[in-house]
C-alpha positions, 0 to 999 in steps of 0.5 A: 330914142332906139339905136339901130345897127346896120353895116354896109358890106364893103362891096358897096362901101367904095372907098373902103376904110375910114374914107368909106365910113365919112362918107356914108355918114355924110350921106346919111345926114344929106338924105334925112329928112324930118321923118326919119327921126335921126338924131345920131349917127356913128360909123366906122370901119370894120373888117367887112365894111362900115359899122352904123349906130343910128339913133333914132326917134321912133314909138317902137324897135320896129318903127327905128329900124324901119326908118334907119333902113329906109334912110340908108337904102335912100342915102346909098342910092343917092351915092350910086351904090346899090343897097344889096346885102345890108344887115 
């Protein structure tokens, strides 16, 4: 299992603050499928948006990051947010 750190920028995370963190975390779980390997999510408000740590089962760190980024892109798309500017 690998920990993948991502940030949803404030312009993509409306509302802001802790409400955004809760919303993004819920969207991740709603969109996650078995192939994503998602084990656990931590989301919190940070000054520039929502900071995330996704714990992902994968054969290596590169695959884990790819799975996490793909899942986050799908979650943001499902909630009507464009996945631009993710770090």
